[in-house]
N, C-alpha and C positions, 0 to 999 in steps of 0.2 A: 795882581796875583795871577799866576798862570793857571790854565784849566786843569793841568795835571795836579798841581798842589791843592786846588779846590776839591777835586775828586778824592784825593787821599785824605784830606781833612774831614770830608763828609763821611767817608768810610770809617774813619777813626771814631767819630762821634756816635755812629750807629753801633760799632762793635763794643765800646766800653760798657754801656748799660747791660748788654747781653751777658757779659762776663762777670758782672757784679754778683757777689754772694747774697743769698737770701737765707734767713733764719726763721724757723717756725717753732712756736711753743706747742708741744704735743703732750696730750695726756693719755696715759695707759688707763683705759677705762676699767680694767679689772683690778689693778693695783692702786688706782686713784693717786698716781704720782705723775709729775710732769718732768719734761726734759726739753732742751733746746737742740734742734737738729737742723741740718742744712737741706733736708729733703722733706717734702710734704708726705705725710703718711698715706699708705694705701691699705685697703682692707678695713675691718671694723674694730680691731684691737686698739688702735690709736686714733685720736681725733685732734684736729687743730683747735686750740683755744687762743684767745687774745685777738689781736687785730689782723691775723693772717700772716703774710710775709713781712719780715723786718729787714731793713737794709744793713743793720749791724747787730752783732751779738750782745753788745752792752745794752741797747734799747730793749731787746727781747728779754734779757735778764731782769731789767728794771720792771718791765710790765709783768713778768712772771710772778714777781713778789706781790703784785696787786690782785692777782686772780685767785678767787676763793677756792676753786677746784685744785689749785696747786698749793694752797696753804690752808688746809682744813682747820687749823687751830685759830684762824682769824674769826672775827665776829661775823654776823650774818650779812653785813654790808659788803664784805669782801675786801675791806681796806685794812691796812696794817694797823695794829693797835697803837694808840697814842699813850705815852707815859702818863701816869696820874698827875693831876695838876698840883702844883706846889701850894702848900697852905698859905693863905693870905696873911699878910702882916697888918696888924691893927694898931 
């Protein structure tokens, strides 16, 4: 491989992660509601909840369903409610 191709390949590897989108789960502390944004919040009206920056929106949306602050109707463990167990057959 020529030196020029090697340099361009190396520059390409460095540039790709820098341009990758990041998604944040943010909570409006006054309204007690959550949203997914592509920018980290500034100030004190919004706070980042969850695992910080996500690489894709689908993962952020999945995690948002598990966060108690974003789903106040869930039980104290913060997990989604499971359906009632089916009656056992005897």
